[in-house]
KETISE-539298 format. One line per field, with one value per residue (C-alpha): residue number from 1; residue in three letters; chain; x, y, z. Coordinates in steps of 0.25 Angstrom, whole numbers, always signed. Layout:
<recs>
i: [NUM,...]
aa: [ALA,...]
ch: [A,...]
px: [X,...]
py: [Y,...]
pz: [Z,...]
</recs>
This chain:
<recs>
i: [1,2,3,4,5,6,7,8,9,10,11,12,13,14,15,16,17,18,19,20,21,22,23,24,25,26,27,28,29,30,31,32,33,34,35,36,37,38,39,40,41,42,43,44,45,46,47,48,49,50,51,52,53,54,55,56,57,58,59,60,61,62,63,64,65,66,67,68,69,70,71,72,73,74,75,76,77,78,79,80,81,82,83,84,85,86,87,88,89,90,91,92,93,94,95,96,97,98,99,100,101,102,103,104,105,106,107,108,109,110,111,112,113,114,115,116,117,118,119,120,121,122,123,124,125,126,127,128,129,130,131,132,133,134,135,136,137,138,139,140,141,142,143,144,145,146,147,148,149,150,151,152,153,154,155,156,157,158,159,160,161,162,163,164,165,166,167,168,169,170,171,172,173,174,175,176,177,178,179,180,181,182,183,184,185,186,187,188,189,190,191,192,193,194,195,196,197,198,199,200,201,202,203,204,205,206,207,208,209,210,211,212,213,214,215,216,217,218,219,220,221,222,223,224,225,226,227,228,229,230,231,232,233,234,235,236,237,238,239,240,241,242,243,244,245,246,247,248,249,250,251,252,253,254,255,256,257,258,259,260,261,262,263,264,265,266,267,268,269,270,271,272,273,274,275,276,277,278,279,280,281,282,283,284,285,286,287,288,289,290,291,292,293,294,295,296,297,298,299,300,301,302,303,304,305,306,307,308,309,310,311,312,313,314,315,316,317,318,319,320,321,322,323,324,325,326,327,328,329,330,331,332,333,334,335,336,337,338,339,340,341,342,343,344,345,346,347,348,349,350,351,352,353,354,355,356,357,358,359,360,361,362,363,364,365,366,367,368,369,370,371,372,373,374,375,376,377,378,379,380,381,382,383,384,385,386,387,388,389,390,391,392,393,394,395,396,397,398,399,400,401,402,403,404,405,406,407,408,409,410,411,412,413,414,415,416,417,418,419,420,421,422,423,424,425,426,427,428,429,430,431,432,433,434,435,436,437,438,439,440,441,442,443,444,445,446,447,448,449,450,451,452,453,454,455,456,457,458,459,460,461,462,463,464,465,466,467,468,469,470,471,472,473,474,475,476,477,478,479,480,481,482,483,484,485,486,487,488,489,490,491,492,493,494,495,496,497,498,499,500,501,502,503,504,505,506,507,508,509,510,511,512,513,514,515,516,517,518,519,520,521,522,523,524,525,526,527,528,529,530,531,532,533,534,535,536,537,538,539,540,541,542,543,544,545]
aa: [MET,TYR,MET,SER,VAL,GLY,SER,TRP,PHE,ALA,LEU,ARG,LEU,GLY,VAL,ASP,LEU,MET,CYS,LEU,PHE,LEU,SER,ALA,ALA,ASP,PRO,VAL,LEU,LEU,SER,GLU,LEU,VAL,CYS,SER,GLY,VAL,PHE,SER,ALA,VAL,SER,MET,PHE,LEU,ASN,THR,LEU,THR,PRO,LYS,PHE,TYR,VAL,ALA,LEU,THR,GLY,THR,SER,SER,LEU,ILE,SER,GLY,LEU,ILE,LEU,ILE,PHE,GLU,TRP,TRP,TYR,PHE,ARG,LYS,TYR,GLY,THR,SER,PHE,ILE,GLU,GLN,VAL,SER,VAL,SER,HIS,LEU,ARG,PRO,LEU,LEU,GLY,GLY,VAL,ASP,ASN,SER,ALA,PRO,ASN,SER,PRO,SER,SER,SER,ASN,GLY,ASP,ALA,ASP,SER,SER,ARG,GLN,SER,VAL,SER,GLU,CYS,LYS,VAL,TRP,ARG,ASN,PRO,LEU,ASN,LEU,PHE,ARG,GLY,ALA,GLU,TYR,ASN,ARG,TYR,THR,TRP,VAL,THR,GLY,ARG,GLU,PRO,LEU,THR,TYR,TYR,ASP,MET,ASN,LEU,SER,ALA,GLN,ASP,HIS,GLN,THR,PHE,PHE,THR,CYS,ASP,SER,ASP,HIS,LEU,ARG,PRO,ALA,ASP,ALA,ILE,MET,GLN,LYS,ALA,TRP,ARG,GLU,ARG,ASN,PRO,GLN,ALA,ARG,ILE,THR,ALA,ALA,HIS,GLU,ALA,LEU,ASP,LEU,GLU,ASP,CYS,ALA,THR,ALA,TYR,ILE,LEU,LEU,ALA,GLU,GLU,GLU,ALA,THR,THR,ILE,VAL,GLU,ALA,GLU,LYS,LEU,PHE,LYS,GLN,ALA,LEU,LYS,ILE,GLY,GLU,SER,CYS,TYR,ARG,ARG,SER,GLN,GLN,LEU,GLN,HIS,HIS,GLY,ALA,GLN,TYR,GLU,ALA,GLN,HIS,ARG,ARG,ASP,THR,ASN,VAL,LEU,VAL,TYR,ILE,LYS,ARG,ARG,LEU,ALA,MET,CYS,SER,ARG,LYS,LEU,GLY,ARG,THR,ARG,GLU,ALA,VAL,LYS,MET,MET,ARG,ASP,LEU,MET,LYS,GLU,PHE,PRO,LEU,LEU,SER,MET,PHE,ASN,ILE,HIS,GLU,ASN,LEU,LEU,GLU,SER,LEU,LEU,GLU,LEU,GLN,ASN,TYR,ALA,ASP,VAL,GLN,ALA,VAL,LEU,ALA,LYS,TYR,ASP,ASP,ILE,SER,LEU,PRO,LYS,SER,ALA,THR,ILE,CYS,TYR,THR,ALA,ALA,LEU,LEU,LYS,ALA,ARG,ALA,VAL,SER,ASP,LYS,PHE,SER,PRO,GLU,ALA,ALA,SER,ARG,ARG,GLY,LEU,SER,THR,ALA,GLU,MET,ASN,ALA,VAL,GLU,ALA,ILE,HIS,ARG,ALA,VAL,GLU,PHE,ASN,PRO,HIS,VAL,PRO,LYS,TYR,LEU,LEU,GLU,MET,LYS,SER,LEU,ILE,LEU,PRO,PRO,GLU,HIS,ILE,LEU,LYS,ARG,GLY,ASP,SER,GLU,ALA,ILE,ALA,TYR,THR,PHE,PHE,HIS,LEU,GLN,HIS,TRP,LYS,ARG,VAL,GLU,GLY,ALA,LEU,ASN,LEU,LEU,HIS,CYS,THR,TRP,GLU,GLY,THR,PHE,ARG,MET,ILE,PRO,TYR,PRO,LEU,GLU,LYS,GLY,HIS,LEU,PHE,TYR,PRO,TYR,PRO,VAL,CYS,THR,GLU,THR,ALA,ASP,ARG,GLU,LEU,LEU,PRO,MET,PHE,HIS,GLU,VAL,SER,VAL,TYR,PRO,LYS,LYS,GLU,LEU,PRO,PHE,PHE,ILE,LEU,PHE,THR,ALA,GLY,LEU,CYS,SER,PHE,THR,ALA,MET,LEU,ALA,LEU,LEU,THR,HIS,GLN,PHE,PRO,GLU,LEU,MET,GLY,VAL,PHE,ALA,LYS,ALA,PHE,LEU,SER,THR,LEU,PHE,ALA,PRO,LEU,ASN,PHE,ILE,MET,GLU,LYS,VAL,GLU,SER,ILE,LEU,PRO,SER,SER,LEU,TRP,HIS,GLN,LEU,THR,ARG,ILE]
ch: [A,A,A,A,A,A,A,A,A,A,A,A,A,A,A,A,A,A,A,A,A,A,A,A,A,A,A,A,A,A,A,A,A,A,A,A,A,A,A,A,A,A,A,A,A,A,A,A,A,A,A,A,A,A,A,A,A,A,A,A,A,A,A,A,A,A,A,A,A,A,A,A,A,A,A,A,A,A,A,A,A,A,A,A,A,A,A,A,A,A,A,A,A,A,A,A,A,A,A,A,A,A,A,A,A,A,A,A,A,A,A,A,A,A,A,A,A,A,A,A,A,A,A,A,A,A,A,A,A,A,A,A,A,A,A,A,A,A,A,A,A,A,A,A,A,A,A,A,A,A,A,A,A,A,A,A,A,A,A,A,A,A,A,A,A,A,A,A,A,A,A,A,A,A,A,A,A,A,A,A,A,A,A,A,A,A,A,A,A,A,A,A,A,A,A,A,A,A,A,A,A,A,A,A,A,A,A,A,A,A,A,A,A,A,A,A,A,A,A,A,A,A,A,A,A,A,A,A,A,A,A,A,A,A,A,A,A,A,A,A,A,A,A,A,A,A,A,A,A,A,A,A,A,A,A,A,A,A,A,A,A,A,A,A,A,A,A,A,A,A,A,A,A,A,A,A,A,A,A,A,A,A,A,A,A,A,A,A,A,A,A,A,A,A,A,A,A,A,A,A,A,A,A,A,A,A,A,A,A,A,A,A,A,A,A,A,A,A,A,A,A,A,A,A,A,A,A,A,A,A,A,A,A,A,A,A,A,A,A,A,A,A,A,A,A,A,A,A,A,A,A,A,A,A,A,A,A,A,A,A,A,A,A,A,A,A,A,A,A,A,A,A,A,A,A,A,A,A,A,A,A,A,A,A,A,A,A,A,A,A,A,A,A,A,A,A,A,A,A,A,A,A,A,A,A,A,A,A,A,A,A,A,A,A,A,A,A,A,A,A,A,A,A,A,A,A,A,A,A,A,A,A,A,A,A,A,A,A,A,A,A,A,A,A,A,A,A,A,A,A,A,A,A,A,A,A,A,A,A,A,A,A,A,A,A,A,A,A,A,A,A,A,A,A,A,A,A,A,A,A,A,A,A,A,A,A,A,A,A,A,A,A,A,A,A,A,A,A,A,A,A,A,A,A,A,A,A,A,A,A,A,A,A,A,A,A,A,A,A,A,A,A,A,A,A,A,A,A,A,A,A,A,A,A,A,A,A,A,A,A,A,A,A,A,A]
px: [+185,+198,+203,+208,+222,+215,+207,+219,+226,+213,+213,+228,+226,+215,+223,+234,+225,+219,+233,+236,+224,+227,+241,+239,+229,+235,+249,+248,+235,+241,+253,+244,+235,+246,+251,+237,+233,+245,+244,+229,+231,+242,+233,+221,+230,+235,+221,+217,+227,+222,+228,+231,+240,+249,+249,+254,+264,+270,+270,+277,+287,+290,+291,+301,+309,+309,+314,+325,+329,+330,+339,+348,+350,+353,+363,+369,+371,+377,+386,+388,+382,+369,+364,+358,+370,+379,+371,+370,+385,+389,+379,+370,+381,+389,+377,+374,+388,+393,+408,+416,+421,+432,+438,+452,+455,+470,+481,+485,+470,+470,+483,+477,+465,+473,+481,+469,+462,+475,+475,+460,+463,+474,+466,+455,+463,+459,+469,+471,+467,+480,+472,+462,+455,+455,+444,+442,+445,+438,+430,+423,+420,+413,+405,+401,+396,+389,+386,+392,+403,+413,+421,+416,+418,+427,+436,+438,+440,+451,+457,+457,+465,+475,+477,+479,+490,+497,+496,+497,+507,+509,+517,+506,+502,+515,+511,+498,+494,+497,+489,+477,+479,+479,+465,+461,+463,+454,+442,+430,+425,+432,+430,+436,+448,+450,+448,+459,+468,+467,+469,+482,+487,+484,+494,+505,+507,+503,+504,+493,+483,+486,+484,+470,+466,+471,+463,+450,+449,+454,+443,+452,+465,+472,+469,+473,+486,+490,+487,+495,+507,+506,+506,+518,+527,+524,+524,+538,+543,+538,+543,+557,+557,+552,+561,+573,+567,+561,+572,+571,+560,+546,+539,+547,+546,+531,+531,+540,+531,+519,+526,+530,+515,+511,+521,+518,+503,+505,+514,+505,+492,+500,+503,+488,+485,+494,+488,+474,+478,+484,+498,+500,+515,+518,+510,+517,+531,+526,+521,+534,+542,+533,+535,+550,+551,+542,+543,+538,+525,+516,+504,+500,+501,+506,+510,+495,+494,+506,+500,+488,+496,+505,+492,+487,+500,+499,+513,+511,+525,+527,+514,+519,+532,+524,+516,+528,+532,+519,+512,+520,+515,+520,+513,+498,+490,+479,+469,+478,+490,+482,+473,+485,+493,+480,+479,+493,+492,+479,+484,+494,+482,+469,+469,+469,+461,+448,+440,+436,+450,+455,+445,+448,+464,+465,+473,+487,+498,+496,+481,+482,+491,+481,+469,+477,+481,+466,+462,+472,+467,+453,+456,+462,+451,+438,+431,+439,+434,+420,+425,+435,+424,+414,+405,+404,+404,+416,+416,+427,+437,+438,+450,+453,+452,+451,+460,+452,+440,+430,+436,+449,+442,+436,+449,+456,+446,+444,+458,+462,+449,+455,+468,+460,+452,+464,+470,+462,+455,+459,+445,+440,+450,+446,+432,+434,+443,+441,+429,+438,+445,+433,+434,+448,+444,+430,+431,+438,+435,+442,+454,+460,+468,+480,+476,+471,+456,+447,+445,+430,+431,+432,+417,+415,+428,+423,+409,+416,+426,+416,+404,+390,+385,+395,+391,+403,+409,+409,+418,+415,+400,+392,+380,+367,+366,+357,+348,+345,+341,+333,+325,+323,+317,+309,+303,+299,+293,+285,+280,+275,+268,+261,+257,+251,+244,+238,+233,+229,+226,+218,+228,+240,+232,+230,+245,+250,+242,+246,+261,+260,+253,+264,+274,+268,+265,+279,+278,+264,+269,+281,+272,+262,+274,+279,+266,+264,+278,+279,+271,+260,+268,+280,+272,+266,+280,+285,+273,+275,+290]
py: [+466,+468,+481,+482,+488,+500,+503,+502,+513,+521,+521,+524,+536,+541,+541,+549,+559,+561,+562,+573,+582,+580,+584,+599,+597,+589,+582,+574,+568,+565,+557,+549,+547,+543,+532,+527,+527,+519,+509,+507,+506,+496,+488,+489,+484,+472,+468,+468,+458,+444,+431,+430,+442,+435,+422,+430,+438,+426,+418,+428,+430,+415,+415,+426,+421,+407,+413,+420,+408,+400,+410,+412,+397,+396,+407,+401,+388,+394,+405,+401,+414,+421,+431,+440,+440,+443,+454,+460,+460,+464,+475,+479,+480,+490,+499,+498,+503,+489,+488,+476,+471,+464,+477,+479,+491,+491,+488,+475,+470,+473,+465,+453,+454,+454,+442,+434,+438,+433,+420,+418,+420,+410,+400,+402,+400,+389,+379,+369,+355,+347,+334,+340,+330,+330,+337,+328,+314,+317,+330,+328,+313,+317,+327,+316,+307,+316,+328,+337,+347,+344,+357,+372,+383,+390,+378,+376,+391,+390,+378,+386,+397,+387,+382,+395,+398,+385,+382,+396,+407,+420,+414,+404,+412,+409,+394,+392,+379,+387,+398,+389,+382,+396,+399,+384,+385,+397,+390,+387,+376,+363,+358,+372,+369,+355,+360,+371,+360,+352,+364,+367,+353,+353,+365,+359,+350,+358,+353,+361,+356,+342,+346,+352,+339,+330,+338,+340,+331,+318,+309,+300,+301,+292,+302,+314,+307,+305,+319,+324,+315,+322,+336,+332,+330,+343,+350,+344,+349,+363,+364,+360,+370,+382,+378,+382,+395,+399,+410,+417,+426,+427,+421,+408,+408,+408,+397,+389,+391,+387,+374,+371,+371,+363,+352,+351,+351,+339,+331,+333,+329,+317,+312,+314,+305,+294,+295,+294,+282,+275,+277,+284,+281,+287,+299,+301,+301,+311,+320,+319,+322,+334,+340,+338,+344,+356,+358,+373,+370,+369,+375,+361,+354,+342,+337,+335,+325,+318,+316,+310,+300,+296,+294,+285,+277,+277,+282,+290,+293,+300,+308,+312,+317,+325,+331,+335,+343,+350,+350,+362,+374,+384,+376,+377,+366,+358,+347,+337,+341,+341,+329,+320,+324,+320,+307,+303,+306,+299,+287,+284,+283,+281,+266,+265,+277,+276,+288,+280,+275,+289,+296,+286,+287,+300,+302,+298,+307,+301,+302,+316,+320,+313,+321,+334,+332,+329,+342,+350,+344,+347,+361,+364,+358,+354,+349,+337,+327,+327,+322,+312,+306,+306,+315,+323,+319,+321,+328,+329,+339,+353,+357,+368,+368,+377,+373,+371,+370,+360,+359,+355,+344,+338,+338,+331,+321,+317,+312,+308,+301,+288,+290,+293,+281,+272,+276,+268,+276,+289,+294,+289,+297,+309,+307,+307,+319,+329,+337,+340,+350,+360,+360,+366,+377,+381,+394,+390,+403,+411,+403,+390,+380,+375,+383,+396,+399,+391,+401,+406,+406,+391,+389,+399,+394,+379,+382,+388,+376,+364,+361,+365,+350,+349,+354,+363,+360,+372,+374,+379,+376,+388,+391,+395,+411,+418,+423,+409,+405,+417,+416,+401,+405,+416,+408,+397,+406,+414,+401,+396,+409,+408,+394,+397,+410,+402,+390,+399,+413,+418,+413,+419,+432,+433,+430,+440,+451,+448,+447,+461,+467,+462,+467,+481,+481,+487,+498,+502,+501,+511,+520,+521,+524,+535,+541,+541,+546,+557,+569,+574,+587,+580,+574,+588,+594,+582,+584,+599,+596]
pz: [+496,+487,+481,+467,+464,+457,+470,+478,+470,+470,+485,+486,+476,+485,+497,+490,+486,+500,+506,+495,+499,+514,+513,+514,+525,+536,+534,+546,+542,+528,+534,+542,+530,+521,+531,+533,+519,+514,+524,+522,+507,+509,+518,+509,+497,+505,+508,+494,+490,+486,+489,+474,+475,+485,+477,+465,+473,+480,+467,+459,+470,+470,+455,+454,+466,+459,+446,+453,+461,+448,+441,+454,+455,+440,+441,+453,+447,+434,+440,+455,+460,+463,+452,+462,+471,+459,+454,+468,+470,+456,+453,+465,+475,+468,+466,+481,+484,+489,+492,+489,+502,+495,+488,+493,+502,+502,+492,+499,+498,+483,+482,+489,+480,+468,+473,+476,+463,+456,+464,+460,+445,+445,+452,+443,+430,+421,+417,+406,+410,+409,+407,+397,+388,+372,+366,+354,+361,+374,+375,+362,+364,+377,+369,+359,+370,+379,+371,+381,+379,+390,+387,+389,+380,+390,+392,+377,+375,+386,+378,+365,+372,+377,+363,+358,+369,+367,+352,+346,+345,+337,+326,+322,+310,+303,+301,+294,+303,+316,+311,+309,+322,+329,+324,+327,+341,+342,+335,+344,+334,+337,+322,+317,+326,+320,+306,+308,+314,+301,+292,+300,+298,+283,+282,+291,+303,+315,+330,+335,+324,+329,+343,+340,+332,+343,+354,+346,+334,+339,+345,+353,+361,+351,+339,+348,+352,+337,+334,+346,+341,+327,+334,+343,+331,+325,+339,+342,+329,+331,+345,+341,+330,+339,+350,+341,+337,+351,+354,+340,+344,+351,+340,+340,+355,+354,+344,+353,+365,+356,+351,+365,+370,+358,+361,+376,+373,+363,+372,+384,+376,+370,+384,+388,+376,+381,+395,+389,+380,+392,+390,+403,+405,+391,+395,+408,+401,+390,+402,+409,+397,+393,+407,+407,+393,+396,+411,+410,+403,+416,+409,+404,+418,+412,+426,+429,+417,+422,+436,+430,+421,+433,+442,+431,+432,+447,+447,+460,+463,+450,+453,+467,+460,+450,+462,+469,+458,+454,+468,+472,+480,+469,+457,+454,+459,+452,+456,+450,+459,+472,+470,+465,+477,+486,+478,+481,+496,+496,+489,+501,+511,+504,+502,+518,+521,+529,+535,+547,+551,+548,+557,+568,+568,+560,+547,+545,+540,+526,+526,+531,+519,+510,+516,+515,+501,+498,+505,+497,+484,+488,+492,+478,+470,+478,+466,+464,+475,+470,+456,+462,+471,+460,+467,+454,+440,+431,+417,+407,+412,+405,+397,+407,+422,+434,+445,+458,+450,+446,+432,+438,+447,+435,+427,+438,+442,+427,+426,+441,+447,+442,+450,+463,+461,+458,+472,+482,+493,+487,+484,+497,+504,+496,+499,+514,+514,+503,+510,+522,+513,+514,+529,+528,+518,+522,+514,+501,+494,+505,+510,+505,+513,+504,+492,+488,+491,+481,+469,+467,+452,+450,+448,+437,+429,+431,+425,+413,+411,+414,+405,+409,+412,+424,+437,+442,+456,+464,+477,+487,+485,+484,+492,+486,+485,+494,+483,+478,+492,+494,+481,+484,+497,+491,+480,+489,+499,+489,+482,+495,+498,+484,+486,+500,+495,+484,+493,+505,+500,+512,+522,+515,+513,+528,+530,+519,+525,+539,+534,+528,+540,+549,+539,+539,+554,+558,+548,+553,+567,+564,+557,+568,+578,+569,+569,+584,+587,+577,+580,+570,+569,+564,+553,+550,+548,+539,+530,+529,+525]
</recs>
């Protein structure tokens, strides 16, 4: 016979009233009655529970844990971390008085932390992609065909900042066309930028207006090249004029610096147009002349454009000469530098390389050099091999890249995959050796081998640079957080209990009662021992207090 909830509360109220009347008469009897009353009430309540209650309890638990599991999984896929762990570390740990073990205890450790933080910031810096495509002639055509946006808002916003830095100066308000273009570079709407460029050209010839039209309005590379040639005439005239006046004051010096940036940008893009239109030798000559004329402007990384063009001509001797100049320990590295060096060393042995023969006789000196060059390249950017080996699909490269990140790997492979395929056996050698790099650096986030430890910020920055439809490559591969595994196990366990209770109510009821009685058995045993050990006089004194 089952007891309702109201009857259980009435019974509990009666026990409390009886304890109140007996408190003045005999405290010892009161304490024994309280213990026995509580346990009897609990046992009676458990006996009144029906199998439906257990079904509802386990089903609700399974539903809640399932919802938590779905949210945790979504949050991990989007942000790369567990929401529960992040909240625990960020909010609960300070409230509980947790201390950050990484906090420096001495001035020397604080200096070390500052150096490491500066290194992390420098390695997570976003760079302009030296081989970036044309928006109108390439990116927009991709959007027209697929309906997808290849560029993110963050990437385009960085480009807008670059354009304002390169193509504007404080004296632009003195010339009406430059004043219009200064506003045009800040416009978010592409059509508004194009309209502003035409307005500037209606007033006077303006090199930056032609640059904007070539980048965004021209629908083919041929049209873009014509607009850049018009911009070149105006840019050279402005550069010669500002060069004569650059020492007359800070204003003229700023104008000369802006005109220099404009001229270098135009010549570099014209060289890229020649490369895309098949005039590779002409492109190489233009790039060499540009590097000789402006040797200090390394911000554009023109040598990477030159390396790609020389590889297209299969002029490997000149490629080696460029690498000898730029693959220096004092200069910043890139995937282009490291993987091109690996390609040249692999080219010397790849056509005759056989993994079976190498395992029998060992690696020769040339093969060892090639393998070490591949390991060096993979350590710098571990995302590239999967794209070169076509284990992951390529997308259009972004306008900005993060060195050692997935965005740099996409930009490199997009232009250099054909050069690896052209060298017989190079991809086979890469396939056989690239994974050996990870045995040399088992903990890449803590200690590197030839480079600094792999930066932890690459995933976050790459997610901002790359479009949503691309699955960002993550290194090192993150394990599932504990709370996702825990909620998955809890959801499965409670769902199984709910199903079993629904199918076998009586058997599961007996099992639940036996489990609860076993669970409370140690507590009952302890209470009995305490009552037997402690004398009744002690209970009497405690109740008086």
